[in-house]
Structure formats: C-alpha cells, structure tokens
N, C-alpha and C positions, 0 to 999 in steps of 0.2 A: 341638191335641194331636199330638205326634209319632207317626208311624205305626210299627208294629213293625219294618219293614225299616230305617227310619232309626235306630231305637235299636240295632239290630244293628250297623249301620255304625259308629255312634259307639263302641259297646263294643269293636268290633274295633280301632278306632284306638287306644283307651286301652290295650287288652290288648297290642297290638304294642309300644307305648312301654314298658309295664311289662316286657315280655319283654326288650327291649333293655337296660333298666336292670339287671335281674337278671343278664343275661348278662355285663354289664360288671363287676358285683360279684363274680360267680363267677370271672371271669378274673383277679381280683386274688389268688386263692389265700390268703386270710386264714385264719390258724389261731391257736389259743391255746396259748401255751407253758406249761411246767410251773409257772412262777411267776405265771401268770395274766395276763401282759401280752400284748397282741395283737401278732402278727408278720405281716409281709407279705414274701414272697419272701426270707426269711432275714434281714431287717433288724430292728433293735430299734425301740422306740416312736419314737425321735427320728430315725430314718433309714428311714422307710417309703417304698416306691416307690408313689406316689399316682397314677401315670400313668393307671390305668384305674378309679380309684375316684371316684364322684360326690361332690359336696360334702355331700350329705345324709348319706352314709355316713362320709366323712372327718371331719366335724364332729359326729358323733353324741354323742361324749363330751366335747364342747368347749363353752365358753361363747360367746355371740354376739360378745363383744368380742375373743375370740381366734381366731375363724373368719375367716381372711384370704384374699386373692385373689392370683391370678397376673397377670391382665391387666385385669380389670374393676375398677370402683371397689369398694373393700373393703366399703363399707356394704351392697352387694348380697349379700355372702356371709354376713353376720351371721345372717339368718333360717334358713340351712341348719342351724345348731346346734339350732334348735327344730323341725326336721323338715320344712321347706319342700321340696316335691318338684319344683318347677318352676325355670325359669331364674333364676340360673345354677347352681343346686344340682344340676341334672341333667347338667351337663357334666363328663366325666371330667377330673380334674387341675386344674380351675379354682379351686375353693375347698378350703382345707385348714386344719387346726388349726395355729396358729403353733408348737406344740411339735413338729410333724412337718414339718420343712423338706424339700422334695423333693430327691432326690439329684441330678437333672440336668434342665435345661430342654429338652435336645435330644431327649427321648423323643418319637417320632413319634405313638404312640398317644395321648399326652396332648394333643397339639396338633391332632389330626385334626378336632376340633369347633370349632376357632378359625380365624378369618380371619387372613390374613397381616398385616393392619394391626394386629391385636391381638397375635398371637403374636410379632411383631417390633417391638413398641412399645418405647420407651426403657426403661420400668420392667421389662419382661419380658425384654429381650434386650440391647440395645446398651449399657446401663449395666453389664452383666456381661461385656462384651467379646465378645459373640457376633456372628454374622453371619446374615443372612436368606438361606436357600437353599431350593431346591425339594424337594418330596417327591412330585411328580407327573411322570409321563413326558411330559406335554403342556406343561410349563412349564420354563423354564431358570432358572439362578441369577441371570442378569443381569436377567430380568423380575421376580424376587422382591426384588432389591436395593432397589428404590424403596419397598418396604413398610416399611423401617426408619424409625423415628422419625416415623411418620405422614406421610411425604412423599407417598404415593399412596393413594387410597381405592378406586380402581376395579380392574378385573381386572389381575393375578390376586390382588391383595391382599384382595379381598372374597369369595374362594372358600374354603370351609371346607377346611382341611388342605392347600391347594396350596403354601403357603410356610410354613416353620417356622424357628425360631431354633436355630442350631447352636452349642452351648456346653456345657462340662462343669463350669461354675462353679456352686456351690451358690446357690440363690436365698436372698436375705437374709430373716431372720426379722424381721418388722415388729413394732414396739411396739404393745401393745394400745391401741385407740382406742374411745371411747364411740360407740355406734351408736344413732341415733334409731329409735324404734318404726316398723315398716313395716306398712302396712295390707295385709291379705290377703283383702279382700272379693272374692267372685267367684261364679260360677254353679256348678252341679253337673251331672254327666252322669247322667241317670236317677235323681238323688237319692242316688247312692252314691259315685262317685268325684269328689272335689272338683276343679274346674278353675278356678283363679284366674289372672287376667292377670299376666304378667310386669311388673315395674315399668317395663320399657322397651318394652312392647308397645302398639301403637296401631293405627290403621286402615291396612290395606294393601289396595289395590285395583289393578285393571289400570291405571288412570290416577291418577297422583299429583298432589297439589296443586302448581301451578307454583312457588309460593314456596319449596318444599322441594327443588326440583331441584338446586341447586348443591351441597348438602351431602350427599354420598353416605354419609358416616359416620352421619349422622342416619337416612338411609334404611336402611342395613344394620342398625343397632341396632334400629330399629323393627320390622322383620319377622323378626328372627333366630329368635325362638322358633318362629314358624310354620314357618320353613324346616327347623328341626331336627326338628319333629314330622313333617313331610312326609318328610324324608330318612330318618328312622328307619323309617317305614312302608314306604317303597320298598325300603330295605335289607333289611328282614325278608322281603321277597319277591324278593330278588335272583336266587336260583337259578332259579326258575320263569320270571321275566322274561327272563333271559339265554337259557335253554334253549328257550323257546317262541317268543320274538320274534326273537332274534338268531342262533339256530341252527335255522332252520326246516327241516323234513324236505324241503321243496321244493328245497333246495339240492342234493339228490341226491349228497351226499358232497363237493361242491366246497368247498374251503377258501378262500372268496373274500369272506366277509362283511366289509364295510368298516365296519360299524356295531358299536360296542362298548358294553358296559354302562357302563364308566368314562367313556367319551366322552359318553354320555347324561347321566350323573349330574353330571359337572363342568360341562357346558354348561347344564344346568337351573339349577344353582346360580348360574352366571354371569349368566343371563338373568333370574333373580329379583332379583339384587343390583345389576345394572348397568342403569340406565334408558336406554332409547332416546329421545332427545330429538327428537320429531317436530313438524312444523309444525302449528299449531292456531290457534284463535280464542279470545280471552277472552270468556266467555259474557256478561259484563256490558258491556264496552266494544266488543266485536267487533274489537279490535285483534289484530294478528298476535303470537302468542306461541309459545314452545317448550313442548310438553307431554311430560312424562316418562312413558313406558310401560314396564311390566315384566310378566313372566309371572305370571299370577294364581294365587295359592295360597290364597285365601280372606281375608276381612277379619278380622284379629285384633282384634276389638272386641266389647264387650257393650253397645253403644249401646242406649238405651231404645227407639229407633224400629225395632229389628230384633226381629221376633217369635221367631225361632229362631236366636240367635247361635251356639249350639254346632254348627250345621250348617256353619259356615264352612269348617272344615277338610275336611269331606266335599266341599264345592263345589270346593275347591282340588285334592283328589285326583282327583275326577272330571274336572276340566280336564286333568290329567296323563294320565288314562286315554284321553280323547278324542284328545289329541295322539299318544300311543303307538299307538292303534288306527289312526289316519289314517296315521301313518308306516309301520305294518306293511302296510297296504293298498297304499300308493303306492311303497314302496321297500324296506322291510326284508324282505318276503316274497320279493323278487327278489334280495336281497343286492347291489343295485346302487345307487350314488349317482346315476348317470345314468338318465334316463328310458328305458324299454324300448320298442322299436318294436312296437306291438300292434294298431294300427287297420287291420283288413282292409277293403279297398275293392274291390268287384267281384271278390272271390276272390283278390286279390293283396295282398301286404304292401309298399306303396310305400316306397322309400327316402326319397322326398320328405316322408315323415311327420316328418322332422326339422324341417320348416317349420311343423308343427302337426298335432295329432291331434284326433279327435272334433269336427271342424268349427270348431276354433279356430286362428287364425293367430298364431304366436308372434312374427311380425315386424310386426304391426299397430301403427301409430304415427300420431299426428296431427302430427308435427313434421318427419319426414324427407322431403325432397323427392324421394327416389328412389321412393317409393311412389305412383306416378302412373300414369294410364292409358297403356298401351303399353310399360311398363317391365318387364313380365312379373312384377310383384309384385302381390299381391292385398291391397288395403287394406280394413280392416274398418270397420264403422260405429262411431261414437263410443260406442255402448252396449255394445260388446264388453267382456267382463270382463278382457281382457288389454291393453286400450288405456287409457292415462292419461286420466282424466276431464277434461273442460274445466276449465281453470285449473290442472291438474297437469302440463301438457306439459313443464315444466322438468325433470321427473324422468327422462323417457324417454332411453334410450340411443340415440345415433345409430348407424345400421347401417353397418358397414364391409363393403362388397361384396367386398373382398379378404381378409377374415378367414378363417382356416382353423382348424378344430378337429375333434377326433375323440373320441367317448366311449370309455370303457373297455369292453372286451368284456363283455357280460352274462354272468354266471356260471351262470345257472339257466334252467330251462325256462320259456318264456312260455306259461302255460296259456291265456291269453286269445287267443293267436294260433292255438291248436288244434294246435300242433306238438309234436314230441318233442325239439326242440333249441332252443337259444337263438338269437334272430335276430341279425343283424349289428349292430354298434354304429352309432349315428348319426354322421354326419360333415357338415361344411359346407365350402364353398369356392366360388371363382368358377367360372363355367360352363366356362371354358377347361380346367379340370382333368378334365372328364368329357364332353367333346364336346357340351355344351349341355343335356343332359338326363340324368336318372337312371332306373333301372329298378326292379325289385322284388327282394325277398329270396327266394331259393329254399332251402327247408329240405332238399330232396332233394339239391341240389348244394352246399349250405352256402356259397353265395356270391351276390353280386348278379348278376342277369341283365339285360343291356342290350339285349335284342332289340328292345324298343320302350319309349317313354316311358310311365311309369305315374304317374298323377295321384293326389295325396292328395284328401281330401274337398273342398278348396277349389280344386282344379285346378292346384296347383303341380306342376311336372315337373322342377324344379331345386332345388338347395340353396344358392344364392348368398345370402349374408347370413343364412342360417338356422342360427345358432349358439346360439340362445336356447331350446333345449329344456329340459325340466324337470331340475333338479338339487337334491339335498338330501333330508333325511328327509321333510319335507313340501315337495315340490318347488316352487320358484319357476319360472315360465315367462313368457316374453315380455319385450319391451324395456322396458316400464314397470316390471315387478317387479325386473328386474336393475338398472334405473336407480335405483330407490328404495334397493335394497341398497347400491349404490355411493354414493348421496347421504348415507345415514345411517351406514353402517359402513365404507365403503371409501375409496379414494384421493380421491374428490371431496370427501368430508367433510374429510379432512386438508388438501387443497389450499385449501379455503375457510375454514379456521380452526376447524372443529368437531372435537369429540372423536371419534376413529375407532378401532374395535376392530382393523381391518385397514388401516392407513394406506398400506401398500405394494401393495395389490391394487386394480387397476382392473377392477371386475367387468363393465364394458361392453366393455373391450378383451380381457379374459381371463376369460370366464365359466367356463371349465373349471377354474379355480383352486379352485372349491368342492369338487371331488372329488379334488384332488391330495393326495398323501401328506404334503406339506410342512405342511399344516394339517389334521391328522387329525380335529379336532373341528368344523371349519368346516361340514361337511355337517349336523351337528346344529344348530349356531348358526343356519344359514340357515332351517331348519325352524322353530325357535323365533321367529326374526325375523318370518317370515310369519304365524305363529300370533298373535303379539302385535299386529302392525300391521294385519292383515286380519281374522282370525277373532274375536278378542276385541273388536275395535272395530266389528264388523258391526252396523249398525242401519239396516235398510231396511224400510219398510212397517210391518207388524205384528210383525216379528221383530227382537228385540234379543238378541244372543247371551248377554250376561251375565244378563239377566233370565230367559231361557229355560233357561239352565243351572241356575239356582237353583230354578226351577219344576220342572224334571225331577227334581231330587233331592228336593225337598219333597213331590212327588207319589208318591214311592216307586219311581222308575226304571221307570215303566210306559209312558211316551210314546215309542214307537219313531219317531214322526214327527220328534221332536227330532234323533235320529241322522240321519235322512234329510236334514233341513235343513242340519245341519253338513256332511255329506258333499257336499251340493249346493254349498254355499258354497266348499268347498275345490276341488272338481273342475270346477265350471262357473260359479262366481261368483254364484250365486243360492240362495235358501233354498227354492225350490219346484221341484226337479228333476223330470224333465229340462227344461232351459230353453234348450237349444241344439238346433236341429233336427237329427235324425239321431245325436245324441250318445248314447253308451252310458252307462247309469247302473246300477251293480252294487249295487242296493239290498240284497238279502239278504246278499251278501258283506260289505258295510260294517257292517250290523247285527251279523252274527255275530262280526266281528272286535272290535267294541266290547264286546260282552257277554263275549267271551273275555278281554279285558284287564281288565275290571271284576272278573271272577271270580279272575283271577290276583292282583289286589290285595286279595282277601278280601271283596269285596262279594257280597251275596246278591241276585241279580237275578231278577225274576219271569220 
C-alpha cells in the first residue's frame, strides 16, 4: 500500500499538469459572441487561433472522425473528441476540429511542445512551402535545416520547440476518415484521476534495448509523454529553481553565473532523447555490443511485474532532483564551470591543487609513459576512481606536458577555503613557465606567492600536464573521464566513425572547451553525460543506483544514507564515503542541498 508521502507526490505531479493545461486554455482567451458561436482572439469559428488550445478543448464539440492532426498520425487525435486528456490531446495546437483550420503553422507557441522532426515534417511544413528554422538561442537555422522531411532524428531535431516550421500558408483541411476504436485501459492515481498510457508509450529506462538503438524516432516517440509530464512539472517550478539555484546569494552580487535555466532544460531534453552509445556486453552471448544510455525519467509502463507503476514519474523527477542538487553543491553555488581551488593543505592553498584535490590525482593513468618513477609525476593505484579500470585503458587521454590552460576566474567566495575572496583560477603548463615549482594562493595579497614550493596532498609542486581539473555542472575530472567524453561525444568519436554531439572538439587536447562561451550548454551536457554513464550505471557490491533510487522513493524519502551514497559516488567514486584517506566529505551540506531541491519541486520530505 502506498505511503501518504507518496500519494502526496503523485497528487502534486497530477495537479501541476492540470495547472499547466488550464493555464494554456486560459491563454487562448476564448469567449462567446452574441450569436452563440465561440470566438478566439477575434476570429470566427472557421478561423480560430488554436496555437495554445489542447486537442481535448479544440475537439470538444467535434466528432472523432473530424478531429484531425497537425503532425502526428490522425487516428491518435480522434479520441480527443471524446474527452481523452493524455497524449496527443494534451499538446497545444496538435489536434483540432477539421472545421477550424489553423491560421498559420509558424506560431511558436503551437510548436513549443513538438520536436523539430515532427514540426518540420513533410505533412506539416515542407509541403506548404515552409522552412525549418530555429526558435532557440542555442541552435542555428543551419542545424535545424536537416530536420525537414525526416532527414535527421537526433539533436536538435529531437528537442521540443528548438526547431519550428516557418510559413504563413494555411494548413489544409483534411477529409474525414473513419477511426478505429482506441483502447483506454489504464491505472488510476489514488482512485480519482485516471492515468491511461499513451498509445505510443512504452518502457523507458536508463538502458535501452540494443535492438532499438538505431531508430531514434522510435525512441523519441516512446518516451515523449513521460518527458512532457516531467517538463511540465519542472516548468511549473521554474521561478524558484532559477532564483534559488542559478542566482545564489553566495554570488555576492556578481553577474557571473554561467549556468542558465534554459540551458538546463534544453540539455535535459537532449540527453533524454539522444542515446549515448557506450561499449557493453551482450548478457546472453558476452559479445561486444553498443548499449544506448539516456537520462532516466522513469519507466512509462504498467507492466504486471511492477508493484507500483505510478511511482515511475516520481522516480524520474527525484533523479532530476539529485542531479540538480549535486550540480548545486559542485558548481552552481560557486557560479563557476571550472573547479574552484579549495583544498587547504598545512594551512596553505596550493596552486598545484590543479593536479588534484582531496587526495585524488587528476593525471593518474595506466597508459601514459610519462607517469613513471623519477618523472616528478605521481601515479595512482589502479583502484583510483579517476584511473581507467583494467581493460578500459583505451579511453584515457594522453597527457601533453606542453599543454597550457587557464580556468576562468572564480566569481564568488570560496566558503570552503575559509576566505573572504575568491581564490585564483587554476592553470597548467610546462615547468619552464614558472621556474619549476608553484606556490600558494594568498587571499591577503590576492595573488600567488612563490616564496617556496607548496605541495598538494599527493606531493605535487608543479602543474605540468595538470589540465584535467573538474569542469561542468557535475564536474568530470581526470584523464579517464575526459577521454571517455572525447571517445563518445567528441572528436575521437567522429574520427572513428561514430555519431558525435561535438565532432569538432578534442576534449583531450582542449578540455577548457567545456566552459567556453562558444558552446553555452556544453557545461550542462557534460554533467548529464557523467550522470548517465557513471551514476545511473553504478552497480558495486550491495549498491545499485537504480534499485536504491526506487527504494528511496518507495520508502517515503526517509533514508538519508542513500543521499550520502550518491554524494560519495560523485565526489570519491564509492558509495561508502569517505573512501579516500584525508578526503573531505561534506555530508550535511549534501543532504541539505538535496532536500532543498526536492522541496523546490514540490515534494514533502520528512
């Protein structure tokens, strides 16, 4: 039997969706004229602006045969005329009565809940002489052009509202077609609000079936309803999320926050809809295969083997909350994409912390020959969380000892360093740049002091080759993590013939690209990449992240040890922190941040 906290969470989810739907209906400004005919924005019955009206409303006085679609198969819109509240009847501008031809396809509000591959399809756009253009500041027209006529299924064509069809031609009125009866069997939420599966909804988990990987349209259709529900709930709490997480008081008035709400939202959609094809093994044959991974938003299923299927959307939202809370702890609260120098050693803040903080070496590798005795580099054991595991050596970046990089100046106070000012930004470069050793940061003088060499926790006194400090919302650190990013999303993927989100970026040679303004959402993408490939896939000993996430929700959000375990995996690579000698583990801070985000999203936490 569901616990009261869980029922409250489910009700909150349903209420937020209802609020969004009513807000959309209210925005249409529908009124009744003196002759009894419904008018919208001054148009008569046959020229209504349907851009913000859901199919359930638009087809309320229509027969199923005459309730037609804009982009989806028309048979999906028929049930809207009988009051169906779920997909696609809950999408503004998608389904409408054939008597009410839309005025123009180019309306952005109407297409904000459509993917570019749908909005720019032949039926919806190109047949009317339109063109696919961007409606997002992070996408350009050239990137949207391939969404036309189904040429491309991946980013940005699979992001809701990123690409739209631009035309002022009236959409054709389609002849009525018979519609086969549609089954509406489904579960209920607390026995009150009916929750029926979309005709296109199926199982969506963090790991997708390998056989489905090549067809991204199948993937996007399958999880679309779940993403819309999640998106509506996040949007309903947009103001508090932006104010409390992205405009932290700790910024002390600095206008330097590089993380934006729209960047988060668009990157989340992108990582839900675009699988990362990672190396894996077939469980039956043990053969090498590619396994598609996506950001987990809950399994959209009512399979008989699931005792509480209606909790799935809660699982997905809590996964988002964990991601945001971790991002806040590690980067958002500082307003910095680059890692902050914070590890005080013997009363000093060593500049050589760029090579690693909290007892971890960011240059540890089992492949690079420069990491040998006498080379003034400190090699870690193979059990280190930042070293590629045996068999994964192929991913690691080779360390270029002549590489130079500099972090952007931290905009905020580093509370963990105990100072009143921000520390100097990390930098790396050959020893000849700084006479062979680095010093420590002086907050009093606001500069690096070179009076004597200052060691980090592992004894490093230089920053040669030390360019792999943390970057991103959930920061990646070390040669192995950067190498995997390059292998799956960067230039190496493109060079070796694999699909790459950023084919022109070599993350091994240019790790600083993550924080560059040229790719404003990359800092979010990197965090999601790490979450998808490391956190969601974590299965060590008695701790499986996905199982523990569900257990945490099912038990009523009471197990704080779960938060500690996730924080430990992110910060130290293990679920039983502290697991690195001398490493700092901010247990109470991590717990408080997670509870803070859960409450922002409307959850009642004990």
